[in-house]
C-alpha positions as CSV (number, residue, x, y, z in Angstrom):
1,X,1.7,-16.0,25.9
2,X,3.3,-12.8,26.7
3,X,7.1,-14.2,26.3
4,X,6.0,-15.8,23.2
5,X,4.6,-12.3,21.8
6,X,7.7,-10.8,23.0
7,X,9.8,-13.3,21.2
8,X,7.5,-12.7,17.9
9,X,8.2,-9.0,18.1
10,X,11.9,-9.3,18.4
11,X,12.2,-11.8,15.6
12,X,10.0,-9.3,13.4
13,X,12.3,-6.4,14.4
14,X,15.4,-8.0,13.8
15,X,14.2,-9.2,10.5
16,X,13.2,-5.7,9.6
17,X,16.7,-4.4,10.3
18,X,18.4,-7.2,8.4
19,X,16.0,-7.2,5.7
20,X,14.5,-3.7,5.1
21,X,13.4,-4.9,1.6
22,X,11.3,-8.3,1.2
23,X,10.8,-9.3,-2.4
24,X,9.6,-12.5,-4.2
25,X,9.4,-13.7,-7.7
26,X,6.6,-12.8,-10.2
27,X,3.5,-14.9,-9.2
28,X,4.1,-15.8,-5.9
29,X,3.2,-14.8,-2.4
30,X,0.1,-13.0,-3.1
31,X,1.4,-11.3,-6.2
32,X,4.1,-9.7,-4.6
33,X,6.2,-10.2,-7.9
34,X,3.8,-7.4,-9.7
35,X,5.2,-4.9,-7.0
36,X,8.3,-4.1,-9.7
37,X,7.4,-3.2,-13.0
38,X,9.0,-1.3,-15.7
39,X,6.5,0.1,-18.3
40,X,7.8,0.3,-21.5
41,X,6.6,2.8,-24.5
42,X,5.8,-0.1,-26.8
43,X,3.4,-1.3,-24.2
44,X,5.2,-4.0,-23.0
45,X,5.8,-4.5,-19.2
46,X,8.9,-5.9,-17.5
47,X,8.7,-7.5,-14.1
48,X,11.2,-7.7,-11.4
49,X,14.1,-5.8,-13.1
50,X,15.3,-3.8,-9.9
51,X,18.3,-2.4,-12.3
52,X,15.8,-0.1,-14.1
53,X,15.4,1.8,-10.8
54,X,18.8,3.3,-11.8
55,X,18.2,3.8,-15.8
56,X,14.5,4.5,-16.4
57,X,13.2,7.7,-17.6
58,X,10.9,8.0,-14.8
59,X,11.1,6.2,-11.2
60,X,8.3,6.0,-9.1
61,X,8.1,4.6,-5.5
62,X,4.3,4.7,-4.4
63,X,2.2,3.0,-1.7
64,X,1.4,-0.3,-2.6
65,X,-2.4,-0.3,-2.3
66,X,-2.1,1.4,-6.0
67,X,-0.9,-1.7,-7.6
68,X,-4.2,-2.4,-9.3
69,X,-4.3,1.0,-11.0
70,X,-0.8,1.1,-12.3
71,X,-1.1,-0.7,-15.7
72,X,-4.2,1.4,-17.0
73,X,-2.7,5.0,-15.3
74,X,1.0,4.5,-16.7
75,X,0.2,3.3,-20.1
76,X,-2.4,6.2,-20.3
77,X,0.0,8.6,-19.2
78,X,2.5,7.3,-21.5
79,X,0.6,7.6,-24.5
80,X,0.4,11.3,-24.2
81,X,4.2,11.5,-23.3
82,X,5.4,9.1,-25.7
83,X,8.8,10.5,-25.4
84,X,9.0,9.1,-21.8
85,X,10.1,5.7,-23.0
86,X,10.6,3.7,-19.4
87,X,8.8,3.9,-16.3
88,X,10.1,2.2,-13.2
89,X,6.9,1.6,-10.7
90,X,7.3,0.0,-7.4
91,X,4.3,-0.5,-5.4
92,X,5.3,-1.6,-1.7
93,X,4.4,-0.2,1.8
94,X,5.7,3.1,2.1
95,X,7.3,2.8,5.1
96,X,9.6,0.3,3.8
97,X,10.4,2.1,1.0
98,X,11.6,5.4,3.1
99,X,13.4,3.3,5.6
100,X,14.5,0.6,3.4
101,X,15.3,2.1,-0.2
102,X,15.7,6.0,0.4
103,X,17.2,6.4,3.9
104,X,19.5,3.5,3.3
105,X,20.5,1.2,0.6
106,X,18.3,-1.6,0.0
107,X,17.9,-4.7,-2.0
108,X,15.3,-6.6,-3.8
109,X,15.9,-10.2,-4.5
110,X,19.6,-9.3,-4.0
111,X,19.8,-6.7,-6.4
112,X,20.6,-3.0,-5.0
113,X,17.4,-0.4,-5.7
114,X,18.1,3.3,-6.3
115,X,18.1,5.5,-3.4
116,X,16.6,8.4,-5.7
117,X,13.4,7.9,-7.0
118,X,11.8,10.9,-9.0
119,X,8.4,10.8,-7.0
120,X,7.7,9.1,-3.7
121,X,4.2,8.7,-2.3
122,X,2.6,7.7,0.8
123,X,-0.6,7.6,2.9
124,X,1.5,9.2,5.6
125,X,2.3,12.8,4.8
126,X,4.9,12.8,7.7
127,X,7.3,10.1,5.3
128,X,7.3,13.0,3.1
129,X,8.3,15.5,5.9
130,X,10.7,13.0,6.8
131,X,12.6,13.7,3.2
132,X,12.1,17.5,3.5
133,X,14.3,17.1,6.9
134,X,16.9,15.2,4.4
135,X,16.9,18.1,2.1
136,X,15.5,16.1,-0.7
137,X,11.7,17.3,-0.8
138,X,9.9,20.6,-0.4
139,X,6.4,20.5,-1.9
140,X,3.8,17.9,-2.1
141,X,0.1,17.3,-3.1
142,X,-2.9,15.3,-2.0
143,X,-4.2,13.2,-5.3
144,X,-6.6,10.8,-4.1
145,X,-8.3,9.2,-1.0
146,X,-9.3,5.8,0.2
147,X,-11.4,4.3,2.8
148,X,-11.4,0.8,5.0
149,X,-14.0,-1.9,4.3
150,X,-14.2,-5.5,5.5
151,X,-13.4,-8.2,3.2
152,X,-15.5,-11.4,3.6
153,X,-15.7,-14.9,1.8
154,X,-18.3,-14.8,-1.1
155,X,-21.6,-15.2,0.6
156,X,-20.6,-13.7,3.5
157,X,-20.8,-17.3,5.8
158,X,-20.1,-15.8,8.9
159,X,-22.9,-13.1,8.6
160,X,-20.6,-10.3,9.2
161,X,-22.3,-6.7,9.2
162,X,-20.0,-4.4,10.2
163,X,-16.8,-3.4,12.0
164,X,-18.4,-3.9,15.2
165,X,-18.7,-7.7,14.6
166,X,-14.8,-7.7,14.9
167,X,-15.4,-8.1,18.3
168,X,-17.2,-11.6,18.1
169,X,-15.4,-14.7,19.4
170,X,-16.4,-17.0,16.5
171,X,-14.5,-15.6,13.8
172,X,-10.8,-15.6,12.6
173,X,-9.4,-12.4,11.4
174,X,-6.9,-11.4,9.0
175,X,-5.4,-8.0,9.3
176,X,-2.5,-6.1,7.8
177,X,0.6,-5.9,10.1
178,X,1.0,-2.7,12.4
179,X,5.0,-2.7,11.7
180,X,5.0,-2.0,7.9
181,X,1.6,-1.4,6.9
182,X,0.3,2.0,7.2
183,X,-3.4,1.2,6.5
184,X,-3.3,-0.6,10.1
185,X,-0.7,1.4,11.7
186,X,-2.1,4.8,11.0
187,X,-6.1,3.9,10.3
188,X,-7.0,0.2,11.1
189,X,-6.0,0.2,14.8
190,X,-7.4,3.9,15.2
191,X,-10.9,2.2,14.0
192,X,-10.6,-0.5,16.4
193,X,-10.0,1.9,19.2
194,X,-13.0,4.2,18.4
195,X,-14.9,0.6,18.8
196,X,-12.7,-0.3,22.0
197,X,-12.1,-3.2,20.4
198,X,-8.4,-2.9,20.0
199,X,-7.0,-5.2,22.7
200,X,-9.7,-7.7,22.3
201,X,-8.5,-8.0,18.3
202,X,-4.7,-7.8,18.5
203,X,-3.8,-8.2,22.5
204,X,-1.7,-5.1,21.8
205,X,0.9,-7.2,19.6
206,X,3.2,-5.7,17.3
207,X,4.5,-8.4,14.9
208,X,4.2,-9.8,11.5
209,X,3.6,-12.9,9.8
210,X,2.4,-13.8,13.0
211,X,-0.7,-14.7,15.1
212,X,-1.4,-11.5,17.4
213,X,-4.1,-14.0,19.1
214,X,-3.2,-17.5,18.6
215,X,-5.9,-18.8,16.2
216,X,-7.7,-16.0,16.0
217,X,-6.0,-12.9,14.6
218,X,-3.2,-13.2,12.2
219,X,-1.1,-10.3,11.2
220,X,0.0,-10.5,7.2
221,X,3.8,-10.5,6.2
222,X,4.1,-7.4,4.0
223,X,0.9,-6.7,2.3
224,X,-3.1,-6.4,2.9
225,X,-3.7,-8.5,-0.1
226,X,-2.9,-11.6,1.5
227,X,-5.9,-11.4,3.2
228,X,-8.3,-12.4,0.2
229,X,-5.7,-15.4,0.0
230,X,-6.4,-16.5,3.6
231,X,-10.2,-15.8,2.9
232,X,-9.9,-18.1,-0.1
233,X,-8.0,-20.9,1.7
234,X,-10.7,-21.0,4.4
235,X,-8.0,-19.7,6.9
236,X,-9.7,-16.5,7.7
237,X,-13.5,-15.3,8.2
238,X,-12.8,-11.4,7.7
239,X,-10.0,-8.7,7.3
240,X,-9.5,-5.1,7.2
241,X,-8.7,-3.8,3.8
242,X,-9.1,-0.8,1.4
243,X,-12.2,-0.3,-0.7
244,X,-10.2,-0.8,-3.2
245,X,-8.8,-4.2,-2.6
246,X,-12.4,-5.4,-2.6
247,X,-13.2,-3.8,-6.1
248,X,-10.2,-5.3,-7.5
249,X,-10.5,-8.7,-6.1
250,X,-14.3,-9.1,-7.3
251,X,-13.2,-7.6,-10.7
252,X,-10.3,-10.8,-10.9
253,X,-13.4,-13.0,-10.2
254,X,-12.3,-14.0,-6.7
255,X,-14.7,-15.4,-4.3
256,X,-15.0,-12.6,-1.9
257,X,-17.0,-9.6,-0.8
258,X,-17.3,-6.4,1.2
259,X,-19.0,-5.2,4.0
260,X,-19.0,-1.3,4.2
261,X,-17.9,0.5,6.8
262,X,-19.9,3.9,7.4
263,X,-17.9,7.2,7.9
264,X,-16.4,8.7,10.0
265,X,-15.2,5.3,11.1
266,X,-14.0,4.1,7.6
267,X,-11.3,7.2,7.7
268,X,-12.1,8.5,4.3
269,X,-11.6,11.8,5.6
270,X,-8.2,11.1,6.9
271,X,-6.7,8.6,4.1
272,X,-4.9,11.2,2.2
273,X,-2.4,9.8,-0.5
274,X,0.6,12.3,-0.7
275,X,3.1,12.3,-3.3
276,X,6.2,14.9,-3.9
277,X,9.3,14.9,-6.1
278,X,12.4,13.8,-4.6
279,X,15.0,16.7,-5.6
280,X,18.1,14.6,-6.6
281,X,16.2,12.0,-8.8
282,X,17.6,12.0,-12.2
283,X,14.4,12.7,-13.9
284,X,12.9,16.2,-12.3
285,X,11.3,17.3,-15.6
286,X,9.5,13.7,-16.1
287,X,8.4,13.9,-12.6
288,X,6.8,17.2,-13.0
289,X,4.8,16.0,-16.2
290,X,3.5,13.0,-14.1
291,X,2.3,15.4,-11.1
292,X,0.5,17.6,-13.9
293,X,-1.3,14.4,-14.9
294,X,-2.4,13.4,-11.9
295,X,-4.4,16.7,-11.3
296,X,-6.2,15.9,-14.8
297,X,-10.0,14.7,-14.9
298,X,-8.5,11.6,-17.0
299,X,-6.0,10.7,-14.3
300,X,-8.9,10.8,-11.5
301,X,-11.5,8.8,-13.2
302,X,-8.8,6.1,-13.8
303,X,-8.4,6.0,-9.9
304,X,-12.4,6.3,-9.2
305,X,-12.5,3.1,-11.7
306,X,-10.7,1.2,-9.0
307,X,-12.5,2.1,-6.3
308,X,-10.4,5.4,-4.9
309,X,-12.1,8.7,-3.9
310,X,-11.5,11.9,-6.1
311,X,-9.2,14.4,-4.9
312,X,-10.4,18.1,-4.8
313,X,-8.8,20.7,-7.1
314,X,-7.4,22.4,-3.9
315,X,-5.6,19.3,-2.9
316,X,-4.3,18.6,-6.3
317,X,-2.2,22.1,-6.0
318,X,1.2,21.8,-5.1
319,X,2.0,23.0,-1.4
320,X,5.0,23.4,0.9
321,X,5.4,20.6,3.4
């Protein structure tokens, strides 16, 4: 078993090294195709036009778990700034963006992607501090918060009552992988350690698209929104997700529901979404306009609608990294 896990981890590491950014076409693989969108001033949305990262009037690479907010948020912003004709937005795990697209030349579906977005956001402020070391970012602000929740199938057939139930032997779990997903790497794993369940749930495995524990704990390929797919197919009983993921899935009518995790276990006091301007981007003025928009009541209200937690006025003020 240990040898198998070592092999799985090695394969995952090699995959990350060779293919730093993985993408699929629209409509496939848990909706990953919607991770690359161009919002046009006429209200239309183009999917998978990776070349727009070089030409759009505003280019943003954002933490992936905001994908459900983007259409309403960006179109509202554009309605107030109609001189910004095309806005390219990418929503995938920020660690992949940093390592595979900003710090090195990346490709998506065989197309090169720009290394100089105008804005970069992450749930890990250290990602932004790395860009400061590279000399391409100086200031940042915290603009929203999120919290952990458990997702289960509709009706909660396993009667899962809270995070402590992740220690049960009669459930199959699906969690974000610890290699590329900040939700688990920084928060979910910490919660399991708080409960003294980390080893029991993960066996210390660090891999993706893999069984951390055969038949018991699955780690996703790229995105935590693969978990609702597994629940719907009967391949899992429970998974750690963001509260926003539950809100979105239910809004779409998917047969899932959430089991709340109380603070401080849900990490709501630690999950800070940080954003900053990339100084070698092409559209600094437009980036500044978007940051100002994020600090408005309208933008904060849109995020709240999708289950995010509002940032304070102090947090919405730009500060040095």
